[in-house]
C-alpha positions as CSV (number, residue, x, y, z in Angstrom):
1,X,1.7,-2.1,-16.7
2,X,-1.8,-2.3,-15.3
3,X,-3.5,1.1,-15.1
4,X,-6.4,1.7,-12.7
5,X,-9.6,3.2,-14.1
6,X,-9.2,6.9,-14.3
7,X,-12.0,7.6,-11.8
8,X,-10.7,5.1,-9.2
9,X,-7.9,7.5,-8.1
10,X,-8.7,10.7,-6.3
11,X,-6.7,13.7,-7.4
12,X,-4.0,15.0,-5.0
13,X,-5.8,18.2,-4.3
14,X,-8.8,16.3,-2.9
15,X,-7.0,14.7,0.1
16,X,-4.1,16.2,2.1
17,X,-2.8,14.7,5.3
18,X,0.0,14.5,7.9
19,X,2.2,11.7,9.0
20,X,3.9,12.1,12.4
21,X,6.7,10.0,13.8
22,X,7.0,10.3,17.6
23,X,10.5,9.6,18.8
24,X,11.5,9.1,22.5
25,X,14.5,7.4,24.1
26,X,15.6,5.6,20.9
27,X,12.1,4.3,20.1
28,X,9.4,5.3,17.7
29,X,5.6,5.0,18.0
30,X,3.9,2.9,15.3
31,X,0.2,2.2,14.7
32,X,-1.5,-1.0,13.7
33,X,-4.6,-0.1,11.7
34,X,-7.8,-1.9,12.7
35,X,-10.5,0.1,11.0
36,X,-11.9,-1.6,7.9
37,X,-12.1,0.8,4.9
38,X,-9.0,2.7,6.1
39,X,-6.4,3.2,3.4
40,X,-4.0,1.3,5.6
41,X,-6.3,-1.3,7.1
42,X,-4.4,-4.4,8.4
43,X,-1.0,-2.7,8.2
44,X,1.4,-1.2,10.7
45,X,2.2,2.4,9.8
46,X,3.5,5.6,11.1
47,X,0.4,7.4,12.5
48,X,-1.2,10.3,10.6
49,X,-4.4,12.0,9.8
50,X,-6.2,14.4,7.4
51,X,-5.9,18.1,7.2
52,X,-9.2,19.9,7.7
53,X,-10.3,22.8,5.5
54,X,-8.4,26.0,6.3
55,X,-5.9,24.2,8.6
56,X,-2.2,24.4,8.1
57,X,-0.2,21.1,8.0
58,X,1.6,22.0,11.2
59,X,-1.7,22.7,13.0
60,X,-3.2,19.5,11.7
61,X,-0.3,17.5,13.0
62,X,-0.6,19.0,16.4
63,X,-4.4,18.5,16.5
64,X,-4.3,14.9,15.2
65,X,-1.7,14.0,17.9
66,X,-3.8,15.6,20.6
67,X,-7.0,13.9,19.3
68,X,-5.4,10.4,18.8
69,X,-2.8,10.3,21.6
70,X,-3.8,13.0,24.1
71,X,-0.3,14.6,24.2
72,X,0.8,18.1,23.3
73,X,3.6,18.6,20.8
74,X,6.6,20.7,22.1
75,X,9.4,20.1,19.5
76,X,9.3,18.7,16.0
77,X,11.1,18.7,12.7
78,X,9.3,19.1,9.4
79,X,10.7,16.3,7.2
80,X,9.1,16.5,3.8
81,X,5.9,16.8,1.7
82,X,5.3,14.0,-0.8
83,X,2.5,12.3,-2.8
84,X,1.4,8.7,-2.2
85,X,-1.4,6.3,-3.3
86,X,-3.0,4.3,-0.5
87,X,-4.1,0.7,-0.7
88,X,-7.7,1.8,-1.4
89,X,-6.5,4.0,-4.3
90,X,-6.7,7.2,-2.3
91,X,-4.2,9.7,-3.8
92,X,-2.8,11.9,-1.0
93,X,-0.4,14.7,-0.4
94,X,1.4,14.0,2.9
95,X,3.3,16.4,5.1
96,X,5.7,14.4,7.3
97,X,6.9,15.4,10.8
98,X,9.3,14.0,13.4
99,X,8.1,14.8,16.9
100,X,11.0,14.8,19.3
101,X,9.4,16.2,22.5
102,X,5.8,16.2,23.8
103,X,4.0,16.7,27.1
104,X,1.8,14.0,28.6
105,X,1.5,10.3,28.5
106,X,0.5,8.5,25.3
107,X,-3.1,7.3,25.5
108,X,-5.0,5.6,22.6
109,X,-8.0,7.8,22.3
110,X,-9.5,5.7,19.4
111,X,-9.0,2.1,20.3
112,X,-11.6,0.9,17.7
113,X,-9.5,2.5,15.0
114,X,-5.9,1.3,15.8
115,X,-3.4,0.2,18.4
116,X,-0.1,1.9,19.1
117,X,3.2,0.6,20.4
118,X,6.8,1.7,20.8
119,X,9.5,-0.1,18.9
120,X,13.2,0.5,18.3
121,X,14.2,2.0,15.0
122,X,15.6,-1.4,13.8
123,X,12.3,-3.1,14.8
124,X,10.4,-0.3,12.9
125,X,12.4,-1.2,9.7
126,X,11.3,-4.8,10.1
127,X,7.5,-4.1,10.6
128,X,6.9,-1.0,8.5
129,X,6.3,-2.3,5.0
130,X,4.5,0.5,3.2
131,X,6.6,2.9,1.3
132,X,5.2,6.1,2.9
133,X,6.1,4.9,6.4
134,X,9.5,3.6,5.3
135,X,10.2,6.9,3.6
136,X,9.4,8.9,6.7
137,X,11.5,6.6,8.9
138,X,14.4,7.1,6.5
139,X,14.1,10.9,6.6
140,X,13.9,10.8,10.4
141,X,17.1,8.8,10.8
142,X,19.2,11.9,10.2
143,X,17.7,13.5,13.3
144,X,17.6,10.3,15.5
145,X,21.1,9.1,14.8
């Protein structure tokens, strides 16, 4: 097994983030990452973001959704907390959420960073290739039927 250099991987306490799957009418919102240098550049993923110092995971999820999509979370399920290594060797603790109700219309507030689109759950299984996104989709299926 090939081991990365010890100093290449950040420790899990250094980076903590949220992943949020928005679900509406049998469809989920996915994100195509366009920003070079992003841990998920060039991939379609379930959206997410970093937790700021002193912020709870739940508040980070709500803030990130408002900042990135300009909607307000009304109902959600906390799915899990897990560790993952990103494609640029970032080591993260992720808190995953399923958002089942929100107010407002989705707007991409950071078009230089990514693009968003709604897909059916079977389509999501076809296009989400990274383990962290597939894991969250799997967890969400018990709530989305």
